[in-house]
C-alpha positions as CSV (number, residue, x, y, z in Angstrom):
1,M,-16.0,23.7,-16.2
2,R,-19.3,21.6,-17.5
3,T,-22.9,21.1,-16.7
4,H,-22.9,17.5,-18.2
5,H,-20.4,14.7,-19.1
6,C,-20.3,13.7,-22.8
7,N,-22.3,10.6,-22.6
8,E,-25.5,12.3,-20.8
9,L,-27.3,14.2,-22.9
10,Q,-30.3,12.6,-24.4
11,D,-33.8,13.9,-26.3
12,S,-34.9,15.1,-22.9
13,H,-32.0,17.8,-23.0
14,V,-33.1,19.3,-26.4
15,G,-33.5,22.7,-26.1
16,Q,-31.3,23.3,-23.2
17,T,-28.1,25.1,-23.2
18,V,-25.0,23.3,-21.8
19,T,-21.4,23.3,-21.6
20,L,-19.0,20.1,-22.4
21,I,-15.5,19.9,-22.0
22,G,-12.8,17.4,-23.1
23,W,-10.6,15.8,-25.7
24,V,-11.5,16.5,-29.6
25,N,-11.8,12.5,-30.7
26,S,-12.2,13.8,-34.4
27,A,-13.1,16.5,-36.3
28,R,-15.0,16.6,-39.6
29,D,-15.3,19.6,-42.4
30,H,-18.6,19.1,-44.3
31,G,-18.2,22.3,-46.4
32,G,-17.3,24.7,-44.0
33,V,-19.6,23.4,-41.5
34,I,-17.4,21.5,-38.6
35,F,-18.3,18.5,-36.8
36,I,-16.3,17.0,-33.8
37,D,-16.9,14.3,-31.8
38,L,-16.1,15.5,-28.1
39,R,-14.9,12.6,-25.9
40,D,-14.4,12.5,-21.9
41,R,-14.1,9.2,-20.0
42,E,-17.7,8.6,-20.0
43,G,-18.1,8.9,-24.0
44,L,-19.0,11.1,-27.2
45,T,-21.2,13.9,-27.9
46,Q,-21.2,15.1,-31.3
47,C,-20.7,18.9,-31.6
48,V,-21.5,21.2,-34.8
49,F,-20.1,25.0,-35.7
50,R,-22.0,26.6,-38.3
51,P,-21.1,30.1,-39.5
52,E,-24.5,31.3,-39.3
53,E,-24.9,30.2,-35.9
54,C,-21.6,32.1,-34.5
55,A,-19.1,32.9,-37.2
56,E,-16.1,33.6,-34.9
57,T,-16.6,30.2,-33.1
58,A,-17.1,28.5,-36.4
59,K,-13.7,30.2,-37.5
60,L,-12.0,28.7,-34.6
61,S,-13.3,25.2,-34.8
62,H,-11.6,24.9,-38.2
63,T,-8.1,25.1,-36.3
64,L,-8.9,22.0,-33.9
65,R,-7.2,18.7,-34.3
66,D,-7.5,15.4,-32.2
67,E,-6.7,15.2,-28.9
68,D,-6.8,19.0,-28.3
69,V,-8.6,20.2,-25.0
70,V,-11.8,21.7,-25.7
71,Q,-14.9,23.8,-23.9
72,V,-17.6,23.8,-25.9
73,S,-21.3,25.7,-25.1
74,G,-24.3,25.5,-27.1
75,K,-27.9,24.3,-27.5
76,V,-28.8,20.5,-27.4
77,A,-31.0,19.8,-30.7
78,R,-32.1,16.5,-32.4
79,R,-30.0,15.4,-35.6
80,L,-31.4,15.8,-38.9
81,E,-33.8,12.9,-39.9
82,G,-31.6,10.1,-41.0
83,A,-28.3,11.5,-39.4
84,A,-28.7,10.0,-36.1
85,N,-26.2,7.3,-34.8
86,A,-27.5,4.3,-33.3
87,K,-24.0,3.2,-32.0
88,M,-23.4,6.3,-29.7
89,A,-25.6,6.5,-26.7
90,T,-26.0,10.3,-27.5
91,G,-26.5,9.5,-31.4
92,A,-30.1,11.1,-31.4
93,I,-28.5,14.3,-30.3
94,E,-26.0,17.3,-31.2
95,I,-24.7,20.2,-29.6
96,V,-25.6,23.6,-31.9
97,A,-22.1,25.2,-30.5
98,S,-22.3,29.1,-29.6
99,D,-19.1,29.6,-27.5
100,L,-15.6,27.5,-28.0
101,K,-12.8,27.8,-25.8
102,I,-9.4,26.2,-26.7
103,V,-8.2,25.0,-23.1
104,N,-4.7,23.2,-24.4
105,K,-3.4,22.4,-27.7
106,S,-2.3,18.6,-28.8
107,D,1.0,17.9,-30.6
108,V,0.9,15.6,-33.5
109,L,0.2,12.3,-31.6
110,P,2.7,9.4,-31.8
111,F,0.0,6.9,-33.1
112,Q,-3.5,7.1,-33.6
113,L,-5.8,6.7,-30.6
114,D,-8.6,4.9,-32.7
115,K,-6.5,1.9,-33.8
116,E,-4.9,-1.2,-32.2
117,L,-1.4,-0.9,-32.2
118,S,1.0,-3.9,-32.2
119,N,4.1,-2.0,-31.3
120,E,3.6,-2.5,-27.1
121,D,6.9,-0.4,-26.4
122,L,5.4,2.6,-28.2
123,R,2.3,2.1,-26.3
124,M,4.2,1.9,-23.2
125,K,6.2,4.7,-23.5
126,Y,3.2,6.8,-24.2
127,R,1.2,5.0,-22.1
128,Y,-0.9,7.9,-20.7
129,L,-2.1,8.4,-24.1
130,D,-2.9,4.4,-24.4
131,L,-5.1,4.8,-21.5
132,R,-7.3,7.5,-23.2
133,R,-8.2,4.8,-25.8
134,A,-11.8,3.3,-25.4
135,R,-10.5,-0.2,-24.7
136,M,-8.1,0.7,-22.2
137,S,-10.5,3.2,-20.4
138,K,-13.0,0.5,-20.3
139,N,-10.5,-2.2,-18.7
140,I,-9.7,0.6,-16.2
141,R,-13.0,1.1,-15.2
142,Q,-13.6,-2.6,-15.1
143,R,-10.9,-2.9,-12.7
144,S,-12.1,-0.2,-10.4
145,K,-15.7,-1.6,-10.2
146,I,-14.2,-5.3,-9.3
147,T,-12.0,-3.9,-6.7
148,S,-14.8,-1.6,-5.3
149,A,-17.1,-4.8,-5.1
150,A,-14.5,-7.0,-3.4
151,R,-14.2,-3.9,-0.7
152,R,-17.8,-4.0,0.1
153,F,-18.3,-7.6,0.0
154,L,-15.3,-7.9,2.6
155,D,-16.5,-5.4,4.6
156,D,-20.1,-6.4,4.9
157,S,-18.7,-9.9,5.9
158,G,-16.8,-8.1,9.0
159,F,-13.4,-7.8,7.7
160,Y,-11.1,-5.0,8.6
161,E,-8.9,-3.7,6.1
162,I,-5.6,-3.4,7.6
163,E,-2.0,-2.1,5.8
164,T,1.1,-4.1,6.2
165,P,4.8,-2.9,5.9
166,I,6.1,-2.6,2.5
167,L,9.9,-2.7,4.1
168,S,10.2,-5.5,6.0
169,N,12.6,-8.8,5.6
170,P,13.1,-11.4,3.0
171,T,10.3,-14.1,3.0
172,P,10.7,-17.8,1.8
173,E,8.1,-17.2,-1.1
174,G,9.8,-19.2,-3.8
175,A,11.1,-16.0,-6.0
176,R,14.1,-13.5,-5.1
177,D,13.2,-10.6,-3.2
178,F,13.6,-6.9,-4.4
179,L,16.0,-5.7,-1.6
180,V,16.1,-2.2,-0.4
181,P,19.3,-0.8,1.3
182,S,18.7,1.0,4.6
183,R,20.7,4.3,4.9
184,L,20.3,4.1,8.8
185,N,21.3,0.8,9.3
186,P,24.7,0.4,7.0
187,G,25.3,-2.7,5.5
188,K,21.6,-4.0,6.1
189,F,19.0,-4.1,3.6
190,Y,15.0,-4.7,3.7
191,A,13.2,-6.3,1.3
192,L,10.0,-5.8,-0.5
193,P,7.0,-8.1,0.4
194,Q,6.5,-10.9,-1.9
195,A,3.3,-11.6,0.2
196,P,2.1,-10.0,3.5
197,Q,2.0,-14.1,4.6
198,Q,3.6,-13.6,8.3
199,Y,1.9,-10.2,9.1
200,K,-1.3,-11.3,8.3
201,Q,-0.9,-14.5,10.7
202,L,0.4,-12.2,13.0
203,L,-2.9,-9.9,12.8
204,M,-4.7,-13.4,13.6
205,V,-2.6,-13.8,16.6
206,A,-3.5,-10.0,17.7
207,G,-6.9,-11.3,17.9
208,V,-8.2,-9.1,14.7
209,E,-10.3,-12.3,13.6
210,K,-10.9,-11.1,9.9
211,Y,-8.4,-8.8,8.0
212,F,-8.3,-8.2,4.1
213,Q,-5.7,-5.9,2.2
214,I,-5.5,-4.8,-1.4
215,A,-2.0,-5.5,-1.2
216,R,0.9,-4.7,-3.3
217,C,3.4,-7.7,-3.9
218,F,6.9,-7.6,-5.6
219,R,9.1,-10.4,-6.9
220,D,12.2,-10.4,-9.1
221,E,11.2,-13.4,-11.3
222,D,11.1,-13.7,-15.1
223,L,8.1,-12.4,-16.5
224,R,5.7,-13.2,-18.9
225,A,2.0,-12.4,-20.2
226,D,0.2,-12.9,-16.7
227,R,2.9,-11.9,-14.5
228,Q,4.5,-8.6,-13.5
229,P,7.7,-7.9,-11.0
230,E,5.0,-6.0,-9.0
231,F,1.4,-6.9,-8.7
232,T,-1.7,-6.7,-6.9
233,Q,-3.6,-9.4,-4.9
234,I,-6.8,-9.3,-2.3
235,D,-5.3,-10.9,0.7
236,M,-7.4,-12.1,3.4
237,E,-7.3,-14.1,6.6
238,A,-9.9,-15.2,9.3
239,S,-9.7,-16.7,12.5
240,F,-11.6,-19.9,14.0
241,V,-12.1,-21.1,10.3
242,G,-11.9,-24.3,8.6
243,Q,-11.3,-25.1,4.8
244,E,-15.0,-24.8,4.4
245,D,-15.4,-21.5,5.8
246,I,-13.1,-20.2,3.3
247,I,-14.2,-21.6,0.3
248,S,-17.7,-20.3,1.0
249,L,-16.3,-17.0,1.4
250,V,-14.4,-16.7,-1.5
251,Q,-17.2,-18.0,-3.5
252,G,-19.1,-15.2,-2.7
253,L,-16.4,-12.7,-3.1
254,L,-15.8,-13.7,-6.7
255,G,-19.7,-13.8,-7.6
256,S,-20.0,-10.1,-6.4
257,M,-16.9,-9.1,-8.4
258,F,-18.1,-10.6,-11.9
259,N,-21.5,-9.5,-11.2
260,A,-20.0,-6.2,-10.7
261,G,-17.8,-6.3,-13.6
262,L,-19.7,-8.4,-16.2
263,G,-23.4,-8.2,-14.7
264,I,-23.3,-12.0,-14.4
265,D,-24.1,-14.4,-11.5
266,L,-21.8,-17.2,-11.1
267,P,-22.8,-20.5,-9.5
268,K,-23.2,-20.6,-5.6
269,E,-20.6,-23.7,-5.5
270,F,-17.7,-24.3,-7.8
271,P,-17.0,-27.8,-8.7
272,R,-14.1,-29.4,-7.0
273,M,-11.0,-31.6,-7.8
274,T,-8.2,-32.8,-6.0
275,Y,-4.6,-32.0,-6.8
276,A,-4.4,-35.6,-7.7
277,E,-7.2,-36.1,-10.0
278,A,-6.1,-32.5,-11.6
279,M,-2.4,-33.8,-12.8
280,D,-4.2,-37.2,-13.8
281,I,-6.6,-35.9,-15.8
282,Y,-5.6,-33.2,-17.1
283,G,-1.8,-33.1,-16.6
284,S,-2.0,-29.7,-14.7
285,D,-3.0,-28.1,-11.2
286,K,-4.9,-25.3,-13.0
287,P,-7.3,-27.1,-15.9
288,D,-8.8,-25.5,-18.1
289,T,-12.2,-27.5,-18.0
290,R,-13.9,-25.7,-21.1
291,F,-12.9,-28.3,-23.4
292,E,-12.2,-32.1,-22.6
293,M,-8.8,-33.4,-24.5
294,K,-8.6,-35.7,-21.2
295,I,-5.5,-38.0,-20.7
296,A,-6.1,-41.9,-21.1
297,D,-4.0,-44.7,-19.6
298,L,-3.1,-47.0,-21.9
299,A,-1.6,-49.5,-19.9
300,E,-4.3,-52.2,-20.7
301,V,-4.2,-51.7,-24.1
302,F,-0.3,-52.4,-24.0
303,A,-0.1,-54.7,-21.4
304,G,1.2,-57.7,-23.6
305,T,2.8,-55.4,-26.3
306,E,6.1,-56.4,-28.3
307,F,6.7,-52.6,-28.6
308,K,10.1,-52.6,-26.4
309,I,10.2,-49.4,-25.5
310,F,6.6,-49.3,-24.4
311,R,7.0,-52.9,-22.6
312,S,10.3,-51.9,-20.8
313,I,8.6,-49.0,-19.2
314,L,5.7,-50.5,-17.9
315,E,7.3,-53.3,-16.6
316,G,9.6,-50.6,-14.6
317,G,6.5,-49.6,-12.9
318,G,5.9,-46.5,-15.5
319,V,2.8,-45.7,-17.6
320,V,1.9,-45.0,-21.1
321,R,-0.6,-42.6,-21.5
322,A,-2.1,-40.5,-24.3
323,I,-4.6,-37.5,-25.2
324,N,-6.8,-36.9,-28.6
325,A,-6.8,-33.8,-30.1
326,K,-10.0,-34.0,-31.9
327,G,-10.0,-32.6,-35.4
328,F,-6.4,-31.4,-35.5
329,A,-4.8,-34.1,-37.8
330,T,-4.2,-30.9,-40.1
331,I,-1.3,-29.9,-37.9
332,T,1.1,-28.0,-39.7
333,T,5.1,-28.9,-39.4
334,G,5.7,-25.8,-37.6
335,Q,3.3,-26.5,-35.0
336,M,4.3,-30.1,-34.4
337,N,8.0,-28.4,-34.0
338,R,6.2,-26.2,-31.2
339,L,4.8,-29.4,-29.4
340,N,8.0,-31.3,-29.6
341,E,9.8,-28.2,-28.3
342,I,7.1,-27.9,-25.4
343,A,7.0,-31.4,-24.7
344,V,10.7,-31.8,-24.5
345,Q,10.7,-28.7,-21.8
346,A,8.5,-30.3,-19.9
347,G,10.6,-33.4,-19.5
348,L,10.1,-35.3,-22.6
349,P,13.5,-37.3,-22.9
350,V,13.6,-37.8,-26.8
351,K,13.0,-35.2,-29.2
352,N,10.0,-36.0,-31.1
353,L,6.3,-36.6,-29.5
354,A,4.9,-40.0,-30.7
355,F,1.7,-39.6,-32.8
356,I,-1.1,-41.5,-34.8
357,K,-3.2,-39.4,-36.7
358,F,-6.2,-40.4,-38.7
359,E,-6.6,-38.3,-42.0
360,N,-8.6,-39.1,-45.0
361,G,-9.6,-42.5,-44.3
362,E,-5.7,-43.6,-43.4
363,Y,-3.6,-43.8,-40.1
364,K,-0.5,-42.3,-40.3
365,S,2.4,-42.6,-37.7
366,P,5.7,-44.7,-37.5
367,L,3.8,-46.5,-34.5
368,W,1.0,-48.0,-36.4
369,K,3.5,-50.1,-38.3
370,I,4.7,-51.4,-34.9
371,F,1.3,-52.3,-33.1
372,S,-0.5,-55.4,-33.3
373,E,-3.9,-55.4,-35.1
374,T,-5.4,-55.9,-31.8
375,E,-3.3,-52.8,-30.3
376,K,-4.7,-50.8,-33.0
377,E,-7.9,-51.6,-32.5
378,A,-7.6,-51.3,-28.6
379,V,-6.1,-47.7,-29.5
380,T,-8.7,-46.8,-31.9
381,N,-11.5,-47.8,-29.1
382,A,-9.7,-46.3,-26.2
383,M,-9.1,-42.7,-27.5
384,N,-12.0,-42.5,-29.6
385,L,-9.7,-41.9,-32.6
386,E,-11.8,-40.4,-35.7
387,E,-11.4,-39.0,-39.1
388,G,-9.5,-35.9,-38.6
389,D,-8.0,-36.7,-34.9
390,I,-4.5,-36.8,-33.6
391,V,-3.4,-38.6,-30.6
392,F,0.0,-38.1,-28.7
393,F,1.6,-40.5,-26.7
394,A,3.9,-40.1,-23.8
395,A,5.5,-43.1,-21.7
396,G,7.6,-42.7,-18.3
397,S,6.7,-42.1,-15.0
398,R,3.1,-41.0,-14.0
399,E,4.1,-37.8,-12.7
400,S,6.3,-36.7,-15.9
401,V,3.9,-38.2,-18.6
402,S,1.0,-36.1,-16.8
403,T,3.0,-32.9,-16.9
404,I,4.5,-33.5,-20.5
405,L,0.7,-34.3,-22.0
406,G,-0.6,-31.6,-19.9
407,R,1.5,-29.0,-21.6
408,V,1.1,-30.2,-24.8
409,R,-2.8,-30.4,-24.0
410,S,-2.9,-26.8,-23.3
411,E,-0.8,-25.8,-26.3
412,C,-3.0,-27.7,-28.4
413,A,-6.1,-25.6,-27.2
414,V,-4.3,-22.6,-28.1
415,M,-3.5,-23.7,-31.5
416,Q,-7.0,-25.0,-32.2
417,E,-8.3,-21.7,-30.4
418,L,-10.5,-23.6,-28.3
419,N,-9.7,-21.4,-25.5
420,K,-11.2,-18.4,-27.2
421,G,-14.7,-17.0,-28.6
422,S,-16.0,-18.5,-25.4
423,D,-18.3,-16.4,-22.5
424,K,-18.1,-19.7,-20.4
425,F,-16.5,-19.1,-17.0
426,N,-15.3,-22.8,-15.7
427,F,-14.5,-22.2,-11.8
428,L,-12.9,-25.1,-10.4
429,W,-11.5,-25.4,-6.8
430,V,-8.6,-27.9,-6.7
431,V,-7.6,-29.0,-3.0
432,D,-5.5,-31.5,-1.2
433,F,-2.0,-30.4,-2.6
434,P,1.1,-32.1,-1.5
435,L,2.7,-30.4,1.6
436,L,6.4,-31.0,0.3
437,A,7.6,-31.7,-3.0
438,Q,11.8,-32.5,-3.7
439,D,13.7,-30.5,-5.4
440,E,15.3,-32.6,-8.4
441,E,18.6,-30.8,-8.4
442,S,19.4,-30.5,-4.6
443,G,16.8,-33.5,-3.2
444,A,16.1,-31.1,-0.7
445,W,12.0,-30.8,0.6
446,V,10.6,-27.6,-0.4
447,A,7.1,-26.2,0.4
448,V,4.4,-26.5,-2.3
449,H,2.6,-23.8,-1.3
450,H,4.7,-21.8,1.6
451,P,6.2,-23.0,4.8
452,F,3.2,-22.0,6.9
453,T,0.6,-24.4,5.3
454,R,-1.0,-26.7,7.7
455,P,-0.4,-30.3,7.2
456,H,-3.7,-32.6,6.4
457,A,-5.2,-33.8,9.8
458,D,-4.9,-37.4,8.1
459,D,-1.3,-37.1,7.3
460,M,0.1,-36.0,10.7
461,E,1.7,-39.4,11.3
462,K,3.1,-39.4,7.9
463,L,5.0,-36.1,8.6
464,E,6.2,-37.4,11.8
465,A,7.8,-40.9,10.0
466,G,9.4,-38.6,7.4
467,D,7.3,-39.8,4.7
468,F,7.1,-36.5,3.2
469,A,6.0,-37.5,-0.2
470,N,2.6,-38.4,0.8
471,V,1.7,-35.8,3.2
472,R,-1.1,-33.5,1.6
473,A,-1.7,-30.1,2.8
474,E,-5.0,-28.3,3.8
475,A,-4.4,-26.2,0.7
476,Y,-6.7,-24.8,-1.9
477,D,-6.7,-23.1,-5.2
478,V,-9.5,-21.8,-6.8
479,V,-8.9,-22.3,-11.0
480,L,-10.5,-20.1,-13.7
481,N,-10.3,-21.3,-17.7
482,G,-6.9,-22.6,-16.8
483,Y,-5.6,-19.8,-14.5
484,E,-5.1,-19.9,-11.1
485,L,-6.8,-17.4,-9.5
486,G,-5.7,-17.5,-6.2
487,G,-4.4,-19.7,-3.3
488,G,-4.3,-20.4,0.4
489,S,-4.6,-22.9,3.0
490,I,-5.3,-23.2,7.0
491,R,-2.1,-22.4,8.5
492,I,0.2,-23.9,11.2
493,H,-0.7,-22.1,14.5
494,E,1.3,-24.0,17.0
495,K,5.1,-23.5,17.6
496,D,6.0,-27.1,18.1
497,L,4.6,-27.9,14.4
498,Q,5.8,-24.8,12.9
499,A,9.3,-25.9,14.2
500,K,8.8,-29.7,12.8
501,M,7.9,-27.9,9.4
502,F,11.0,-25.9,9.4
503,E,12.7,-29.0,10.1
504,A,11.4,-30.9,7.4
505,L,12.6,-28.0,5.2
506,G,16.1,-28.2,6.2
507,V,15.6,-24.8,8.2
508,T,18.0,-25.7,11.4
509,P,17.0,-24.3,14.8
510,E,19.3,-21.4,14.4
511,E,18.2,-20.5,11.1
512,Q,14.6,-20.5,12.7
513,Q,15.7,-18.3,15.3
514,I,17.4,-15.7,13.0
515,K,14.7,-15.6,10.6
516,F,11.4,-16.6,12.1
517,A,11.8,-16.3,15.6
518,H,9.0,-13.3,15.8
519,I,6.4,-15.8,14.5
520,L,7.5,-18.9,16.5
521,D,7.4,-16.4,19.6
522,A,3.9,-15.0,18.6
523,F,2.6,-18.8,18.3
524,R,3.6,-19.1,22.3
525,F,1.0,-16.9,23.4
526,G,-2.5,-18.5,22.6
527,A,-2.3,-18.5,18.6
528,P,-6.0,-19.1,17.0
529,P,-6.6,-21.5,14.4
530,H,-6.5,-19.6,11.4
531,G,-6.6,-19.6,7.4
532,G,-6.9,-17.6,4.4
533,L,-6.3,-17.2,0.7
534,A,-5.2,-14.5,-1.7
535,L,-6.5,-13.5,-5.2
536,G,-4.5,-11.9,-7.8
537,L,-6.5,-8.8,-8.8
538,D,-4.5,-8.3,-11.9
539,R,-5.8,-11.4,-13.2
540,I,-9.0,-11.5,-12.4
541,A,-9.3,-8.2,-13.7
542,M,-7.7,-9.5,-16.9
543,L,-10.4,-12.5,-17.1
544,V,-13.2,-10.1,-16.6
545,S,-11.9,-7.7,-19.5
546,G,-11.3,-10.3,-22.0
547,E,-7.8,-9.6,-22.0
548,E,-4.9,-12.1,-22.5
549,S,-2.2,-10.2,-20.6
550,I,-2.5,-8.1,-17.4
551,R,-0.5,-5.5,-19.0
552,E,-3.8,-4.5,-20.5
553,V,-5.7,-4.1,-17.1
554,I,-2.5,-2.1,-15.1
555,A,-2.2,1.6,-15.7
556,F,1.3,1.7,-15.5
557,P,3.0,-1.6,-16.3
558,K,6.4,-2.8,-16.9
559,N,7.5,-4.6,-20.1
560,N,8.5,-7.9,-20.8
561,K,11.9,-6.7,-19.6
562,G,10.9,-5.4,-16.3
563,A,11.4,-1.8,-17.7
564,D,9.0,1.2,-17.5
565,L,10.0,2.9,-20.8
566,M,7.7,5.9,-20.1
567,A,9.5,7.0,-16.6
568,Q,12.5,5.2,-17.8
569,S,12.8,3.2,-14.9
570,P,15.1,1.3,-13.5
571,C,17.7,3.7,-14.1
572,E,21.4,4.1,-13.1
573,I,22.0,5.5,-9.6
574,G,24.9,7.6,-9.2
575,M,27.9,7.3,-6.9
576,K,27.0,9.8,-4.4
577,E,23.4,8.2,-3.6
578,L,25.6,4.7,-3.6
579,R,28.0,6.1,-1.0
580,E,24.9,7.5,1.1
581,A,23.0,4.2,1.2
582,Y,26.8,2.2,2.0
583,V,26.1,0.3,-1.3
584,Q,29.1,-0.5,-3.8
585,S,28.1,-1.1,-7.2
586,T,30.3,-4.5,-8.8
587,Y,28.6,-3.9,-12.0
588,K,30.9,-3.7,-15.0
589,K,30.2,-1.9,-18.1
590,K,31.8,-3.2,-21.1
591,T,34.1,-0.1,-21.2
592,E,34.4,0.7,-17.3
593,E,36.1,-1.3,-15.0
594,A,33.9,-1.9,-11.7
595,P,34.4,0.3,-8.6
596,K,37.0,-0.7,-6.2
């Protein structure tokens, strides 16, 4: 239906008769001469309709409106002197139309496609129109490029692409499962996979050695800007490898993806930091290292303090720590309230953060009157406190203080826009994660990553002795600009060690047989050493595209309530369908009784 696409024609095509097809991006009437910008996914070409060239075609062009689908034939001509448009790839030429066919008319649009729209629900309802916009079209193209690059890299590295089941059993991945009733097995349910974890390990037992999958994953959890109920990850697993092999592989993979998407070369080696260092310095296991604002320890500064709160905490084995938000003494009351709210959510036991700010040559803080002259000087030096700065303090256990100040640090960076307007890509490996963590409410031990993660070789004795708090994992996360791009580990491949891990997690031998018999049995038959990692494709596409939400790089995402407003899902299911699946609804509407 066309000879060229709408971003293809140049000076070399002048004089040729061509046919284009696409959407009317805009139409302009210049004294009876109609100009339209014709658009397809590749770009724009200007078409001109003159009565003297073809009266019938020119007359028909007067009926065109935005987003009509039209086919235009005519000769390629140079634009008149001074009329070239340097902002268009085809801005030096135009099509002098001799024939016009209106393929399909468009109704009046619910919103203009050339303007940004703040009403996200309206965008989601008409997503097929939203995706026509240049920004969204670019994002979808970028995602396709980096996905293709990932496939090529892994294929060249000897990996097989293998699909694993979507309908499977519930897995202990840390979020709720989406459940699917089985009509053929009354009363039983499948679960949609949170990740293909067990299947990829079983593929290693099967001798595949190198597996990858562009895997769809499902988690029934609360949503946010970089989270969706269904998402995509680049899942990979390999046999006879160690941590260094996986890290090297992923660095090369990410290098190929960012080169394909942005045309940039990444460093061959990313910096590394242990989990303990990341939490200690930045208060986060996925720190944004594009800006400083590091957490400083002030135990020596307040070693002999008369300030009762700090003294009692330090004497009890706690810490006093602080961050300096350089140049942020102009913080507003609203911003301060927001920081207090975040700090309380992170575990601050009081309502307000302690702070000192130095503004207009004056130290402003209730604390400043309490500190001794020696402490004032020591704080100023230790925190490099200068005109325009504000220092935030927290005191308590080292872990809680790091978490609080880490959250405050991140929010200060957002408020100061330290994480915007930069083309820096600060990659980082965070390694040596804890294997287990203790649930605050129940006191039970839970896996930090998942229950198939291998304990660090140097900490096996601690695991045997039940010293779970000090056992490290052979686990690693790759981080970019404060986002976790992916996480992985070397896996357990021995039946006895896997059973030991389940025991530490409180999974009884009986429960192990019910939930994990297949993988425990597989480990009896010569399971190879193996490990892997999964990258969040949506998140990588978001960062490559310069967006702040993964919804902007997913063709048909859910909104912040998990709903698809275009397809109107989720939807109610009739009683007939529920009966066929042997499911009884217990949901009560305000005006209805639940079915009995």
